[in-house]
Structure formats: structure tokens, C-alpha cells
MARROTI-102837 format. One record per atom (N, C-alpha, C, CB): x negated, y negated, z. Coordinates in steps of 0.02 Angstrom, whole numbers, padded with zeros to 5 digits, always signed. Glycine has a CB too. Layout:
<sites>
XYZ ...
</sites>
This chain:
<sites>
-13161-10646+01932 -13220-10659+01975 -13278-10615+01954 -13203-10646+02049 -13339-10640+01966 -13399-10602+01953 -13446-10610+02012 -13434-10626+01887 -13492-10563+02020 -13539-10565+02076 -13605-10595+02053 -13550-10494+02105 -13634-10634+02098 -13697-10667+02082 -13742-10665+02143 -13685-10741+02059 -13808-10668+02131 -13857-10670+02186 -13893-10737+02185 -13909-10612+02180 -13894-10770+02243 -13927-10835+02250 -13981-10829+02302 -13876-10891+02268 -14041-10853+02286 -14097-10854+02334 -14098-10922+02368 -14164-10840+02298 -14095-10923+02434 -14093-10985+02473 -14150-10985+02523 -14025-10992+02509 -14184-11042+02529 -14238-11047+02578 -14208-11053+02648 -14284-11109+02563 -14232-11011+02693 -14211-11012+02763 -14272-11021+02808 -14172-10947+02782 -14267-11067+02856 -14322-11077+02902 -14318-11146+02934 -14388-11069+02866 -14368-11161+02976 -14370-11224+03011 -14440-11254+03007 -14349-11215+03084 -14442-11321+03001 -14504-11360+03002 -14556-11333+02954 -14532-11361+03072 -14535-11316+02894 -14580-11295+02842 -14597-11221+02842 -14643-11332+02847 -14580-11187+02896 -14594-11115+02901 -14530-11076+02884 -14620-11096+02971 -14536-11026+02841 -14477-10987+02824 -14489-10945+02762 -14417-11032+02814 -14435-10919+02734 -14440-10877+02676 -14376-10879+02636 -14456-10804+02696 -14378-10852+02577 -14319-10848+02533 -14276-10788+02553 -14340-10844+02458 -14211-10801+02562 -14163-10747+02577 -14114-10743+02519 -14127-10761+02645 -14097-10682+02500 -14051-10671+02444 -13981-10657+02469 -14076-10613+02399 -13932-10686+02435 -13862-10678+02455 -13820-10660+02394 -13835-10742+02489 -13781-10607+02401 -13733-10588+02350 -13665-10617+02368 -13729-10510+02342 -13631-10646+02319 -13565-10674+02331 -13523-10672+02269 -13571-10746+02357 -13458-10676+02279 -13411-10678+02224 -13406-10749+02196 -13342-10652+02246 -13407-10754+02131 -13405-10819+02099 -13336-10831+02068 -13461-10825+02044 -13304-10885+02088 -13239-10903+02059 -13249-10953+02002 -13193-10933+02114 -13199-10958+01960 -13202-11005+01904 -13205-11077+01928 -13142-10994+01857 -13249-11116+01897 -13254-11187+01912 -13296-11205+01973 -13187-11214+01923 -13329-11156+02003 -13369-11170+02063 -13432-11210+02046 -13388-11105+02098 -13451-11252+02094 -13516-11285+02092 -13561-11253+02144 -13510-11363+02104 -13625-11268+02142 -13672-11235+02188 -13654-11247+02261 -13742-11259+02174 -13631-11307+02277 -13612-11322+02346 -13557-11276+02370 -13590-11395+02353 -13510-11258+02326 -13458-11210+02343 -13489-11143+02363 -13409-11200+02284 -13540-11123+02327 -13574-11060+02342 -13609-11062+02409 -13624-11043+02286 -13642-11117+02424 -13675-11124+02489 -13623-11122+02545 -13715-11191+02492 -13566-11154+02535 -13513-11151+02585 -13486-11080+02593 -13456-11200+02565 -13481-11044+02538 -13456-10975+02542 -13505-10931+02580 -13444-10947+02472 -13569-10942+02569 -13620-10905+02607 -13614-10921+02681 -13692-10922+02581 -13605-10985+02697 -13596-11004+02767 -13535-10970+02798 -13590-11080+02773 -13480-10970+02762 -13417-10945+02788 -13416-10869+02795 -13360-10967+02744 -13446-10835+02746 -13440-10762+02743 -13501-10724+02770 -13428-10741+02672 -13561-10757+02769 -13621-10718+02786 -13667-10751+02837 -13660-10706+02724 -13680-10816+02830 -13729-10849+02873 -13700-10914+02901 -13795-10865+02833 -13668-10910+02958 -13636-10968+02988 -13685-11023+03008 -13595-10948+03048 -13748-11004+03019 -13798-11053+03041 -13840-11081+02984 -13843-11022+03093 -13821-11067+02922 -13857-11095+02864 -13845-11171+02863 -13833-11063+02798 -13900-11209+02864 -13894-11282+02870 -13903-11316+02802 -13946-11309+02919 -13858-11362+02787 -13865-11406+02729 -13823-11468+02740 -13843-11369+02663 -13841-11521+02705 -13803-11583+02710 -13753-11589+02652 -13851-11644+02711 -13695-11617+02668 -13647-11634+02616 -13595-11680+02646 -13614-11569+02585 -13559-11715+02604 -13506-11759+02628 -13449-11764+02579 -13535-11828+02642 -13460-11797+02522 -13404-11815+02478 -13386-11760+02428 -13420-11878+02441 -13435-11720+02408 -13427-11669+02356 -13402-11700+02291 -13378-11615+02379 -13422-11762+02278 -13401-11797+02217 -13459-11835+02184 -13345-11844+02232 -13520-11821+02205 -13578-11854+02175 -13584-11927+02193 -13575-11847+02102 -13556-11948+02251 -13556-12019+02269 -13594-12034+02334 -13486-12043+02275 -13606-11982+02375 -13637-11996+02439 -13712-11979+02440 -13603-11956+02494 -13734-11936+02395 -13805-11918+02390 -13830-11872+02445 -13845-11980+02392 -13785-11841+02483 -13806-11801+02541 -13834-11733+02523 -13748-11792+02587 -13807-11701+02470 -13822-11630+02458 -13880-11620+02409 -13761-11596+02431 -13929-11662+02412 -13988-11654+02369 -14027-11592+02387 -14033-11716+02373 -14050-11556+02337 -14091-11496+02347 -14129-11482+02283 -14048-11435+02367 -14177-11437+02287 -14215-11417+02227 -14185-11352+02202 -14291-11410+02243 -14153-11357+02145 -14116-11301+02116 -14154-11275+02055 -14043-11322+02096 -14176-11213+02059 -14220-11186+02006 -14280-11231+01993 -14180-11175+01941 -14305-11261+02047 -14365-11303+02042 -14353-11375+02023 -14410-11274+01994 -14289-11394+02011 -14274-11463+01991 -14230-11496+02043 -14240-11464+01922 -14250-11556+02068 -14208-11591+02116 -14141-11612+02085 -14245-11653+02143 -14086-11592+02118 -14019-11608+02093 -13970-11611+02151 -13996-11555+02041 -13910-11635+02136 -13855-11633+02185 -13820-11566+02178 -13806-11692+02174 -13811-11531+02233 -13777-11467+02231 -13704-11474+02211 -13782-11432+02299 -13673-11529+02229 -13602-11538+02214 -13589-11553+02141 -13573-11592+02257 -13641-11573+02104 -13633-11591+02034 -13665-11539+01988 -13663-11659+02020 -13687-11483+02016 -13719-11431+01977 -13671-11373+01969 -13786-11406+02011 -13642-11367+01910 -13591-11315+01898 -13624-11247+01888 -13549-11333+01836 -13593-11198+01917 -13623-11131+01916 -13627-11103+01845 -13582-11084+01959 -13578-11118+01803 -13580-11094+01734 -13643-11118+01699 -13518-11117+01695 -13659-11183+01709 -13719-11212+01678 -13782-11182+01709 -13719-11288+01685 -13780-11172+01774 -13839-11147+01809 -13855-11076+01789 -13828-11151+01884 -13803-11035+01782 -13813-10965+01761 -13842-10963+01690 -13747-10926+01763 -13818-11008+01648 -13841-11010+01579 -13915-11030+01573 -13799-11058+01538 -13937-11074+01618 -14007-11097+01614 -14056-11052+01650 -14012-11167+01642 -14031-11009+01694 -14074-10965+01733 -14096-10905+01690 -14039-10941+01798 -14160-10892+01684 -14184-10835+01643 -14153-10769+01666 -14260-10831+01646 -14139-10728+01618 -14109-10663+01633 -14156-10621+01676 -14092-10625+01568 -14129-10590+01726 -14169-10549+01770 -14196-10586+01831 -14226-10520+01733 -14182-10651+01836 -14204-10690+01894 -14143-10720+01928 -14253-10746+01872 -14151-10737+01991 -14096-10766+02030 -14100-10842+02031 -14096-10739+02101 -14043-10874+02041 -14041-10945+02053 -14074-10958+02121 -13967-10972+02052 -14118-11008+02123 -14155-11022+02184 -14138-11092+02210 -14231-11016+02172 -14126-11097+02275 -14110-11162+02306 -14159-11174+02363 -14036-11164+02332 -14195-11229+02359 -14243-11247+02411 -14230-11319+02434 -14316-11240+02384 -14256-11338+02492 -14251-11408+02515 -14297-11453+02474 -14267-11414+02590 -14286-11518+02477 -14330-11565+02442 -14400-11560+02471 -14302-11637+02448 -14448-11553+02427 -14518-11541+02448 -14552-11602+02478 -14558-11516+02389 -14534-11661+02455 -14571-11721+02472 -14563-11742+02544 -14549-11777+02427 -14507-11725+02576 -14493-11750+02643 -14501-11696+02696 -14422-11778+02646 -14514-11716+02759 -14523-11667+02812 -14463-11620+02819 -14536-11702+02879 -14477-11557+02823 -14425-11506+02827 -14397-11501+02898 -14451-11437+02804 -14331-11497+02904 -14300-11488+02970 -14276-11417+02978 -14241-11538+02978 -14227-11397+02937 -14201-11328+02940 -14167-11311+02875 -14153-11320+02999 -14181-11252+02849 -14149-11225+02789 -14153-11276+02732 -14076-11206+02802 -14097-11305+02711 -14096-11352+02654 -14097-11425+02677 -14035-11339+02611 -14108-11437+02741 -14105-11505+02768 -14175-11533+02778 -14067-11505+02835 -14187-11593+02754 -14251-11628+02763 -14240-11695+02797 -14286-11638+02694 -14293-11723+02824 -14291-11787+02858 -14305-11843+02808 -14341-11790+02918 -14254-11881+02790 -14263-11934+02739 -14264-12003+02771 -14207-11931+02688 -14277-12008+02837 -14274-12071+02872 -14326-12121+02847 -14284-12060+02947 -14382-12097+02819 -14433-12142+02793 -14405-12189+02740 -14491-12102+02763 -14357-12165+02700 -14327-12206+02648 -14289-12266+02677 -14280-12164+02606 -14258-12255+02734 -14222-12310+02767 -14269-12359+02800 -14172-12283+02818 -14326-12334+02822 -14377-12379+02849 -14403-12425+02794 -14435-12338+02880 -14412-12397+02734 -14433-12438+02677 -14380-12490+02660 -14448-12393+02617 -14317-12471+02662 -14263-12517+02645 -14261-12576+02693 -14195-12480+02647 -14277-12564+02757 -14276-12618+02806 -14332-12669+02793 -14283-12589+02875 -14384-12648+02759 -14440-12693+02746 -14428-12740+02686 -14503-12652+02733 -14377-12725+02647 -14362-12767+02588 -14323-12828+02611 -14322-12726+02534 -14349-12887+02596 -14315-12949+02614 -14251-12956+02573 -14361-13012+02604 -14195-12967+02605 -14131-12971+02568 -14124-13034+02526 -14073-12966+02616 -14069-13039+02492 -14056-13097+02449 -14055-13161+02490 -13989-13089+02412 -14087-13212+02462 -14086-13279+02493 -14057-13327+02441 -14158-13302+02516 -13995-13342+02449 -13961-13385+02401 -13947-13454+02430 -13897-13354+02378 -13916-13498+02391 -13897-13564+02416 -13851-13558+02476 -13863-13605+02360 -13855-13607+02521 -13814-13605+02581 -13739-13607+02565 -13831-13662+02627 -13721-13643+02513 -13651-13643+02492 -13635-13576+02459 -13637-13702+02443 -13580-13546+02479 -13564-13479+02455 -13527-13478+02388 -13522-13443+02506 -13513-13535+02359 -13478-13536+02295 -13528-13529+02238 -13438-13603+02286 -13563-13472+02237 -13613-13459+02187 -13580-13450+02119 -13656-13398+02205 -13608-13480+02068 -13581-13475+02000 -13636-13449+01954 -13552-13544+01976 -13621-13395+01920 -13668-13369+01871 -13630-13329+01818 -13723-13325+01904 -13662-13316+01762 -13628-13285+01706 -13619-13209+01716 -13667-13298+01641 -13574-13180+01678 -13563-13108+01681 -13625-13071+01657 -13503-13089+01638 -13661-13099+01609 -13723-13068+01585 -13773-13062+01641 -13753-13109+01526 -13780-13114+01682 -13827-13113+01738 -13804-13062+01791 -13833-13183+01770 -13740-13058+01802 -13714-13011+01852 -13724-12940+01829 -13639-13024+01865 -13715-12928+01765 -13719-12860+01739 -13790-12833+01743 -13695-12858+01667 -13839-12876+01738 -13909-12854+01739 -13926-12816+01803 -13956-12913+01730 -13901-12840+01859 -13916-12809+01923 -13865-12757+01944 -13921-12861+01977 -13808-12755+01910 -13754-12710+01930 -13776-12636+01927 -13694-12720+01884 -13818-12620+01880 -13841-12550+01872 -13873-12525+01936 -13891-12545+01814 -13911-12568+01970 -13948-12546+02029 -13902-12531+02088 -13998-12599+02049 -13842-12560+02088 -13795-12548+02142 -13760-12480+02136 -13742-12603+02144 -13773-12446+02081 -13745-12379+02072 -13784-12326+02111 -13745-12360+01998 -13841-12344+02139 -13882-12296+02176 -13843-12267+02235 -13947-12330+02201 -13844-12201+02242 -13808-12167+02296 -13856-12144+02351 -13770-12107+02269 -13919-12163+02346 -13970-12146+02396 -13973-12071+02408 -13955-12182+02461 -13976-12034+02355 -13987-11961+02360 -14061-11946+02370 -13960-11925+02297 -14103-11994+02351 -14176-11990+02357 -14207-11935+02314 -14194-11978+02429 -14170-11915+02263 -14197-11867+02215 -14255-11898+02177 -14142-11842+02167 -14249-11963+02161 -14305-11996+02127 -14367-11998+02170 -14284-12068+02107 -14358-12008+02235 -14415-12008+02281 -14446-11938+02285 -14393-12031+02351 -14404-11888+02285 -14428-11819+02289 -14467-11800+02227 -14369-11771+02298 -14449-11828+02170 -14481-11811+02106 -14545-11850+02095 -14433-11824+02049 -14548-11910+02122 -14606-11955+02110 -14671-11921+02132 -14597-12022+02148 -14717-11912+02084 -14779-11876+02099 -14825-11915+02146 -14816-11861+02035 -14817-11982+02149 -14859-12021+02194 -14844-12002+02267 -14846-12097+02183 -14781-11989+02281 -14761-11967+02348 -14766-11891+02355 -14690-11990+02363 -14741-11856+02305 -14736-11782+02309 -14804-11748+02309 -14695-11757+02251 -14848-11770+02265 -14912-11736+02257 -14970-11771+02293 -14929-11731+02184 -14966-11838+02297 -15022-11875+02325 -15009-11904+02394 -15041-11931+02279 -14947-11896+02419 -14931-11913+02488 -14948-11986+02505 -14969-11867+02535 -14931-12033+02459 -14947-12103+02469 -14890-12141+02504 -14962-12136+02401 -14866-12113+02558 -14810-12144+02593 -14830-12210+02626 -14783-12096+02645 -14893-12218+02643 -14916-12280+02674 -14931-12335+02624 -14977-12267+02716 -14934-12317+02560 -14955-12365+02509 -14902-12380+02456 -15015-12339+02475 -14854-12336+02448 -14806-12343+02392 -14735-12333+02417 -14822-12292+02336 -14690-12378+02397 -14621-12375+02420 -14578-12325+02382 -14590-12441+02414 -14601-12304+02323 -14563-12257+02283 -14509-12290+02241 -14531-12206+02329 -14481-12253+02193 -14433-12281+02146 -14369-12307+02178 -14416-12229+02095 -14344-12274+02231 -14283-12300+02262 -14295-12369+02291 -14259-12252+02318 -14353-12380+02322 -14369-12446+02350 -14376-12497+02294 -14434-12443+02391 -14403-12477+02237 -14410-12522+02180 -14341-12542+02153 -14452-12490+02125 -14294-12495+02154 -14226-12512+02133 -14195-12563+02180 -14181-12448+02130 -14207-12555+02244 -14181-12603+02294 -14212-12672+02283 -14195-12578+02365 -14278-12673+02272 -14312-12736+02259 -14286-12770+02195 -14388-12725+02253 -14277-12730+02143 -14252-12757+02080 -14181-12785+02087 -14253-12704+02026 -14141-12752+02127 -14072-12775+02139 -14072-12846+02167 -14036-12727+02186 -14118-12859+02214 -14121-12926+02244 -14158-12975+02198 -14156-12923+02312 -14214-12952+02171 -14256-12996+02129 -14218-13022+02068 -14319-12959+02107 -14174-12981+02040 -14140-13000+01978 -14072-13030+01990 -14134-12939+01934 -14054-13039+02054 -13992-13074+02067 -13999-13147+02045 -13973-13071+02143 -13952-13173+02006 -13960-13240+01977 -13965-13297+02027 -13903-13253+01931 -13942-13286+02089 -13944-13340+02139 -14000-13330+02190 -13878-13344+02174 -14040-13278+02182 -14092-13263+02231 -14149-13314+02227 -14119-13193+02221 -14171-13337+02285 -14225-13387+02289 -14286-13361+02327 -14199-13450+02321 -14284-13299+02346 -14339-13270+02385 -14398-13251+02340 -14315-13208+02425 -14459-13256+02368 -14519-13235+02331 -14544-13170+02363 -14574-13290+02332 -14536-13115+02328 -14558-13050+02353 -14618-13021+02315 -14501-13000+02350 -14645-13058+02268 -14697-13032+02224 -14759-13008+02263 -14718-13085+02174 -14784-13045+02313 -14842-13018+02350 -14827-12952+02385 -14865-13069+02401 -14766-12946+02411 -14747-12884+02445 -14739-12826+02395 -14682-12893+02484 -14712-12842+02336 -14705-12790+02284 -14773-12762+02266 -14669-12820+02222 -14822-12804+02263 -14890-12782+02245 -14926-12750+02304 -14931-12841+02219 -14926-12783+02361 -14969-12762+02416 -14936-12712+02464 -14990-12822+02455 -14874-12726+02484 -14841-12684+02534 -14807-12623+02504 -14790-12725+02572 -14777-12633+02445 -14740-12578+02414 -14779-12544+02358 -14675-12604+02386 -14838-12570+02342 -14886-12535+02299 -14862-12517+02230 -14908-12475+02332 -14830-12563+02195 -14802-12547+02130 -14855-12525+02080 -14764-12606+02102 -14917-12544+02092 -14971-12524+02047 -14983-12449+02045 -15035-12558+02066 -14960-12413+02095 -14968-12340+02096 -14924-12305+02044 -14953-12313+02165 -14870-12338+02024 -14826-12306+01975 -14856-12311+01905 -14755-12340+01976 -14863-12254+01871 -14890-12254+01803 -14835-12238+01752 -14947-12204+01797 -14774-12257+01769 -14715-12255+01725 -14708-12191+01684 -14717-12314+01678 -14709-12134+01719 -14699-12071+01685 -14625-12058+01671 -14727-12014+01726 -14582-12097+01703 -14508-12092+01695 -14479-12029+01725 -14491-12096+01621 -14516-11995+01768 -14489-11936+01800 -14430-11953+01845 -14543-11900+01840 -14432-12012+01876 -14377-12033+01920 -14314-12047+01879 -14397-12096+01960 -14322-12079+01822 -14265-12094+01778 -14233-12029+01754 -14287-12137+01719 -14274-11980+01738 -14249-11917+01710 -14203-11880+01758 -14307-11873+01691 -14214-11887+01824 -14175-11848+01872 -14119-11887+01906 -14220-11819+01924 -14115-11952+01893 -14065-11993+01929 -13994-11972+01912 -14075-12068+01911 -13955-11947+01961 -13887-11925+01947 -13839-11982+01931 -13860-11886+02005 -13857-12044+01950 -13816-12102+01936 -13830-12132+01868 -13826-12154+01990 -13881-12106+01833 -13898-12130+01767 -13932-12197+01765 -13836-12135+01726 -13963-12217+01820 -13999-12281+01823 -14065-12275+01784 -14012-12303+01897 -14077-12323+01741 -14141-12324+01704 -14193-12356+01748 -14134-12363+01635 -14217-12318+01797 -14261-12345+01849 -14326-12373+01820 -14278-12290+01899 -14356-12337+01775 -14421-12358+01748 -14417-12421+01707 -14452-12302+01707 -14375-12420+01655 -14372-12476+01608 -14339-12538+01637 -14335-12455+01547 -14287-12529+01678 -14248-12586+01700 -14266-12612+01770 -14176-12569+01700 -14300-12572+01810 -14319-12594+01877 -14395-12599+01884 -14291-12546+01929 -14431-12544+01874 -14502-12543+01889 -14543-12587+01841 -14528-12472+01886 -14531-12580+01776 -14571-12618+01728 -14560-12694+01736 -14553-12597+01656 -14498-12718+01743 -14490-12791+01755 -14525-12814+01819 -14416-12808+01759 -14526-12773+01871 -14562-12793+01932 -14637-12793+01920 -14544-12745+01989 -14662-12745+01881 -14733-12745+01863 -14750-12809+01825 -14750-12683+01821 -14705-12831+01781 -14718-12891+01741 -14724-12953+01786 -14662-12901+01690 -14684-12954+01839 -14688-13011+01885 -14754-13012+01922 -14630-13009+01935 -14778-12953+01939 -14843-12948+01973 -14899-12969+01925 -14855-12876+01999 -14895-12947+01863 -14946-12966+01813 -14946-13041+01802 -14933-12929+01746 -14887-13071+01797 -14882-13144+01787 -14916-13181+01845 -14808-13166+01782 -14907-13156+01906 -14934-13191+01965 -15009-13180+01973 -14898-13167+02027 -15033-13119+01961 -15101-13103+01981 -15151-13095+01924 -15100-13041+02020 -15126-13080+01863 -15172-13059+01811 -15168-13099+01746 -15162-12988+01796 -15118-13139+01737 -15110-13177+01674 -15152-13241+01679 -15036-13193+01660 -15208-13246+01642 -15252-13304+01647 -15220-13369+01624 -15316-13293+01608 -15177-13364+01572 -15144-13425+01547 -15098-13454+01601 -15103-13410+01484 -15059-13412+01633 -15013-13437+01684 -15050-13461+01746 -14964-13382+01704 -15107-13430+01761 -15147-13452+01817 -15175-13522+01805 -15204-13402+01831 -15199-13533+01743 -15224-13600+01726 -15168-13651+01727 -15258-13598+01656 -15110-13632+01701 -15053-13678+01700 -15031-13698+01770 -14993-13647+01662 -15033-13650+01817 -15015-13666+01885 -15064-13715+01917 -15010-13602+01927 -15128-13708+01898 -15177-13755+01924 -15167-13825+01895 -15248-13731+01908 -15152-13828+01830 -15141-13893+01798 -15080-13928+01827 -15132-13884+01722 -15027-13889+01836 -14964-13918+01861 -14961-13919+01937 -14905-13880+01834 -15013-13893+01970 -15018-13891+02043 -14960-13853+02075 -15020-13962+02070 -14940-13799+02042 -14889-13757+02070 -14919-13712+02124 -14855-13714+02015 -14886-13708+02180 -14910-13668+02235 -14868-13604+02240 -14909-13708+02301 -14901-13547+02239 -14867-13483+02247 -14903-13442+02299 -14864-13445+02179 -14868-13396+02328 -14897-13351+02378 -14936-13295+02344 -14843-13322+02423 -14990-13276+02374 -15029-13218+02351 -15035-13166+02406 -15098-13241+02326 
</sites>
């Protein structure tokens, strides 16, 4: 065993300070183990969320050394190696969402956005038939564990506070999951443009870089949705063709 010092944000509703904790480190520990040890041995009222401890529930999201990550998937050996000598490992709550207490934030806005997305509308007969290639295209999006780390990282939400105008990358993944389903018949393009504000994303790929599930959010979800918006609103050839063929679409 070795001793380590971890700096943890303590406070409520955005007010608080960093507190330092010394603890014994066992082999194979992850950061969540350390937070639990602090709770058990030193601070019983230290608040944090967790559930599965297997990287599948998305509950234990936090900003570790300034980077949004899952505490249960962050190994202490790796964390010690990346932390500059002479400094402590720092754990803070996600910055983008309203702070509740210690490492806990209010992520309910994300569920409000999810409720606004129109679900799949397929044929009334449930014997849907489609190829494995078509199924695989949308399968990636179902890997999302709703940790909201991508939302926390997105500068449109984090820095510019565009919660009323932009749904964020997690919402775009949800939209892509439905939009790219081979049997889906719903038209969500006007909502993608107007209600969820996909134009605010400038494809920096910051959300893709931090996704613990490895979803290629930018290339496979956001860009294809942007292309659908461009086809509907900005492509002059397609606009002329719709007039010639008298195709009616929603705007």
C-alpha cells in the first residue's frame, strides 16, 4: 500500500472549496474506490453518484484533473502517472450542470431533452425486415450510457450556456438512433434544425474524444444529421427538384 492525497470539491449549490484527503491506496483501485474510502473513513456526508461500478450506468461522472470522466473507469495507477509531480489529483463535479452537493449535479435537463425527441414511427405491422448492415448502422448509438460527459464537454453548453437553443451531443445521438433506423418513417428534420439547434455545433469532436462508450458522435451522428438539414434547407438542386416533382416537406 501507498499513501496518496486527493483534492475533492466540497460544497452545495455551487458554493464550496477544495478539501484535501490523505488515504491508503491498494493495488488495482479506481478513483471511485478512493471516494468510497474517503466516505467510509473520513467524510460520511461526502456526496457522489454511483451504481454499477462497471462503466455501464453513467452515474459516477466527474471532472478528474480537469477532464470529464467516469470515476469507476479511471484507474489510480494511470491517474497518478498523468498527474504532474508535486500536485494532487483533483476531483470536481461536472461544470455544465447545476450543482447540488459535492460531486453531484442536476442532470434532469438531459431527460427533458430526451422527452422532446419523437420516437420511432414504423409500419403498423411489427414484422419489420431489414438487413444486418442497416441494423448495425444505428447499433452504435444504443451503446450510450447517458453519463452526459459529452454534454459536460460541449462548449456550446459549457461555455455559452445555450440550453434553450441546443440539445447537445447526447440529444443528437438519440435523434440519430431514430433517424437512421431502417424502418423509421418520422420526419424530424425541422426539429433537428429549429428546436435542437444542430447548427450550433461546429464539429470540434470534443464530445467524441471523451465518450467512454467509444461512440463516434461527431462523424456518425452529428454530421449525418447536419447533412439532412442541408438537403432540406440549403441545397438549391434538391429544392428545385422538389418543386418540379411537387414533393411536399415540412419546414
